[in-house]
N, C-alpha and C positions, 0 to 999 in steps of 0.2 A: 136291361142284360146284371146280371146277380152276378159278383166276383167274389172267390173263397179264396181259403189256404188252406192248403196239402199240410199237415201239420206232422214232424216226424216222432213218433211214439215208440221212438226206438236211440240204442245207439249209448253211449257213456252219459250224456247231458241229458237222456231221459228221466227225468226223476219228477215228483208230484209237484214239487216247486216251479218246477221249469216247464210242465204242461200247464199248469195254472196260469203262469206268464203269459203263455204263449197264446192261452184263449182270451185272457182279458186284452192282451195286446189286440189280436185279430179284431175282435168287437169292439175294441176304443178306436181302433182305425176305420170302422165303417166296412167291414167286409159282413159279407151278407153271411158266409158258410164257412165252416172249418170240419174237416175230413179228416179222417185217422186210416192208416194203412193195417194191412192186418197178415198175421200170420202165429201160430198156434206152438209148433216145434222147430225151436231154431236150430234145425240140421246144418252142417257144413255149409252147404251151397246156400241156405238162407241169410247164414252170417256171415257170408264174403258181400254183401250187399247190405244186410241190415243186422247188424251183431246184437246181442242183447244186453241190457236189459230191454224185452219188447212187450208194450202195455196191451193187454189184449183192446181191441175197439170198442166194443160194446158196454163193456162192464168201464172205460175210460171216460167215454162219451156219456155214461149215465153219471159221472162224478162231477165232469164240466158241464152239464147240464145245470148241476146247483150250484155254481159259479158264475154262469152267465144269465142273460135276462134278454136277449134279444136275437143273436147269432144263431142261423140254424146249424144243425150235428149231423155229421156223416161219415159213411165207408166210402176208402176207396184204394182198393175195394174189397167187400170182404168175402172170402174165399169159401164157395158154396158151396164145394165137398164135404169139408170140413166139421162142418156140424150136422147132426139134423134137422130136417126144417121144420119139426114142429117144435123144437127148443128158439130156431130162428125166431121165429114167428112170436114166440110167445114173448122174448125178451128184444124184441125189436116194437110189438105193440104198446109193452108196460112202458118203455123208455119214450116211444113217440107222446104219452100221455103224459108221463111226469114231467115230460119238457113242456109242455105245453105246446103240443103238435109241431116239434120243429128238426125231424128226424129224415133224412134221407139215405134210403140204403141201396149204396151203389155193391156191385156182385161182380164176380168174375170168376173163371173156371179153375184158377191156380197154375203154376208153373215149375214149384220147387220137386221135383223126383223122391228125393231123400224125405222131403217133407211130408208126402202123400203115404210114402213106404213107412213112416215111423208110427202115423195115424191111423195104418191098414186101410188105407181109401183107396182102391184100385185107379192109376193114372190116367189109364186109357175110356175108363166111365166118366173123367170129370165133365165132359160134356153134358151128358145124360143126367147128372146127378144134379149139375146146375138147372136145368131144366125142369127140373124134379122140385127144387127148392122155388124156382119161380110161380110154377104153378099151386106150390103150396099155401105160400106166402099169398096169394090174391085170394086162394077159397078159405083160408085160414080166416084173414082180416075182416072179411066178406059176414060172418060170423060177429054183429055188432053185440049180443047179447053174451058173447064172452070175451072175443076178443078186444074188441069196445076201440078200434085204433081209427076203422074208416081207413082213407085209402095214403097209406103211405107211400112217398114217392119212390121210383128203383129206377136205377140207372143199370145199363148193363154194359159192361167195362171190357177191354178189348181192342186190338188194333186190328185182328183179323177180320176175312170175309165173315168165319162162323160168327165172331161176334156181331157184327152187321146185321147179320140176318138173325139172331137170338134178338136183337132190340126188334127188329122190324117186327118178328113174329109175336111179340109182347107186348107192342105198342109202348116199348120205353124210351126213354132217349138215351142216345149213345153214347159212349164214355170212354174216349180215344184217350190214348196216353203218351205225352213226351214224344211228339212227333215234329218234323218238320214241315213248314208250310206247304213245301213242291207235295209231300208224302199228302196230308190233308187235301189240296187241289184235286187230286186224282183218286181218292179216295169217294171224294161226295158222288162225283157218277158210278162209282159200285154201288155206294147209299140209294140211289135213285133208282138204279135197273133192279137192284134186289127188293125192291119194294112194288116198282111194277110186275116184276115176276110173280111175287107172292099176291101181289093184286091189296095190297094194304097202304097206309099212308106212312110217307117218310117220316120215321120220329123225328121229336126234338134233339136239339146236340146239346151237351153239355162235356168239352173235353177241358184234361187237363195238361197245363202246357206248364214247362220250364219257367224258372224264375231267375234269372243272372244278368244285371245290369254292366255294361262295359263303357268304358270311356268313349270308347271309338266303335264306330260301326263296324261289325262283322261281314264280311262278303262273300264267305262260305258259302255254297249252295247248300249247304249240308246244313244250316244254321238250325238249331231246334227254334221251333217257335218258343218266342218268350226269352230269347238271348239276345242279348246287343245292349245296343244305347237303349235309354227312355223312350224316343221316338221310335225306334224298332220294334218295341213291346208293345208301345199303344200302336203302332198299326197293326201288330200281329192281331192285336184284340178287337179292334175296329173290324178289320179281314172275317176273323170270325163270327162278330156280332152281326156282319152284313149276309154271311152262309147260312143264320138260323141258330146260333148258339144262344139258349136262354141263359145259361150260365156257364163262367170260365175258371178254373180254379189255377190257382197259382201254386206251382210247387217249387220252394227255393230251396231244396236239400241238393247241391251238388254230387255226393257219392262219397263223402269222407267224411266218416262216424266222428271224428274229432271235429265238425260241424257244429254237432248237437251241444257241444261245449260253450260254444260261443253264438249263441241265437243271436243276439245285437245285431251282428253284419245282416243276417235276413231278414228282420225288424227294419232296420233302415231300408232296403230296397222294398220290404212291402211298403213301407210307411213313404217311400217316392212316389209307387204308383198309386197309392189311395189319394196323394195329394192333387195328381193328375188324372186322376180314371174318368171316362168318358160320362 
């Protein structure tokens, strides 16, 4: 099983120097994957959680590809309706080639209504636009003479049944985000039922979980996966592996933008997990 890191590409600590340090630290600790989030117009609804500066993920990943050698690079998640599908297909194909085949494209429908309005994208069509992007990527990348990208891995992000259905229909790994283990256990039967209903295989799992280490165990039933003592975090990762997760992405951002000014705290937590990874 691969273990990756969700790197904060936003907030007051998002600088070229810190982003480079994040990449080199993640690769140096032996993690398999480095992923970035996506927003384009930092409207007020976005800024409450992910304030500027916000580094555009495909541009930033292209730069990070040049200062890393082994670690895979990806998006968690690229908001599908924000860009023309052929532009995404071209940028991703080029990035995949230039990085030596290290790209993973995680996609999602998006949630920030004000940002949709700023980009003049209809919020109520975000599902259909996401499906259009996925179809276009597959079709474009099949043209080896033009795009030459081969089959770039695509993950379908989101916790809703619509996201599960989309992952099943497109045969892509399902990428649920920041959940409790009780929620995940209840979601697995829904995943299997939807696959059975559509008469398609159950997709692979590539969850993104929280990472917050505590000295004492957290007994709250609403404890998020990846939160608690090292033993609890490792147990969560092992349960996800047994459930079929091919990759688990660790998200060390706790919600305070000032955390981005002190990345060493997150790096210490990542180093602890890396030293004890299965």
